[in-house]
N, C-alpha and C positions, 0 to 999 in steps of 0.2 A: 658553510654554516647552514643549518636547517631552520626552517620556519616552524614555530610551534603556535597553534591556534586551536580554539574549541570549535567543534561541529555545531552549527546553528540549530540542528534538530535534536540530536541525542546528547549534546554537551560533552562528548568524548574529546579528550585532548589529542589533537592530531599533529603529526610532524611531516613536513614535506621539504624537499630541497629548495633552495632559494631560486633556482632557475624556473620553478613552477609558480612563482609569485604572481598574483593577479589572475591565475587561470582557474577554471571551474574543474573541481575534482570530485570523484565519488567518495563518500565516507566509507571506510572499510567496515564499520560496525552497522550502520543503518542504511547505507546506499543512497543517502540524500546528497544532492549536489551542493557542494560547499566551495566557496571562492577562497582560495589561498590569499592571505593579505599581501599587498604589494608594499612591504616595508622590510627593513633589516633590523637586527637586534639593536644596533646603534641608534637608529631612528626612533625606535620605541622608547629608549631610555630618555630621549629628549622631549617626547610628546607626553600628552596626558595619559593616564592609565587606561588599559583596554576595557575594564569593567567599571561600571558605576551603578549605584543603587538608584533606581528610577522612582520618582515621586508619584503619588496617586493620579495627579493631573496628566502625567505622561504615559499612563496605562489605559488600555481599553480591553474589552473582552472579545475574543474570537467568536464569530457566529457559528462556526462549524464545530469546534471542540470545547467551547466555553472556558478556555484558559485565558489568563491575563497576559497580554502582550503589549509591547510598546506601541504608541500611537503612530510612530514613524514607520513601523514595519508594514510593507505592502503585502508580504506573504507571512502567514503564521509559521513560526519556527517549529511548532509541535506537529501540526497536521499537514502543512504544505499547501493549504487552500488560501487563495487571495483574500485579503480583508475587504476588498471592494465588492461591488455587486457581481462582478465576474472574476473568476480566478485569474490572477496575473501569471504570465508565463504559460506553461503547458498545463491544461486541465488534468485533474486527477483521473477522470474517466471520460471516454469519448461521448459526444452528444448523442441523444436518443435518436435511433434510426426512424422512429415513428413520427415524432413531433419536432425533433431538433432541439429540444430543451437541454440545458446543461445542469450540472449539480446533482447527478445521480448519486444514490447512496447504496452502499454494499448491503446485499441481502445476507443475513447471518445464517439462517437455517431454512431448509425446504424439506418437504416430504420425500422428494426423489433423491436428494443429495446430502441430507443431514448437514453437518458443518463442513465436511470435507469437500463435497462436490461443489458447493457454492464458492469456496475459496479457490479450488482447482480451476474452475471455469470463469473466475472473475465476475460472478453473477451480481448484477446491480439492478436497481429499480429506478425508473424515471419519476421525478417528483410531480411532473405535470400530468402525464397520461397513465402512470402506474405500469407501463410496459417493462418487462424484465428482459435483460439482454446481457451479452458479454461486454463488460465495461472496457476491455482492452481493445477488442476488434470491432465492436458494434454489431456483430452477428447474433443471430438467435442461438440460444443454448438448448434448443429442442433435441437435435441429433446427439450432442454430447450427453444430455440427460438420459436419452434412450439407451445409449451405449453404456453409460454409468450404471444403469439399473439392470440391463439385459445380461451383460457379461458375468457379473457375480451370480445372477439367478441361474444362468446356464451351468456355471461351475458347481453351484450347490445342487442342481438337479443331477448332474453327472456323478457327483459324489454319492448322493442318495441312491441313484440307480445302481452304482457299483456296490454299495453297502447292502442293498436289498438282494441283489443278484448273488452276492457272496453268502448271505444268510440263507437264501433259497437253495443254493448249492450245498451248503452244510446240512440243511434239513433233509435233502434227498440221499445223503450218504447213509449206507447201511450200518 
C-alpha cells in the first residue's frame, strides 16, 4: 500500500511506498525535503483528519516571505526559512565570508550578469556588510562574472570581424 500526503512547500499530492514512512524524501516537483508520514491508511481512518482550518490566533506572518503560517511551524513551508532569529536546519545561503553574518538575500539583477548571471552563480548580498558573493560556495563571483562577460564579447567580436572581412573581400572582387 502506498502513502499519500501533501508536500509542505508546493502542496503537491505525493505518493510513496509504505517502507519509506518516516523518512525524508525530495519532492519531485519543487525538490523540497518532505518527511513521509509514519502511518498507514488504517491508522489514518481512526485518527483525526489530516487537515484542519487554523484560527487567526494560531497563525503568524513569516518575516522572510510575509505569508501567513501556523505559529507551531519552525520553518516556513513556503520559503524554507526558519521562523526564529536563525534559520532552523540548513540555512538557505552560506554565511558571509567577510563578516560571517547569515540571512543573505538573492541579488536579482546586475549590470554584468543581468537576470541570468545572478541566478547562474547564486549571487547574494550580505545584509550586514553589503558584500556580494556566491551564496552556495561562499566564494567571490568576480572570476565567473569576468568569464560571463568576456566569452560573449569575444564571440561577438569574432562574428563582427568575420562579417567585416567578408564584406571587405566582396568589395575587392572585380
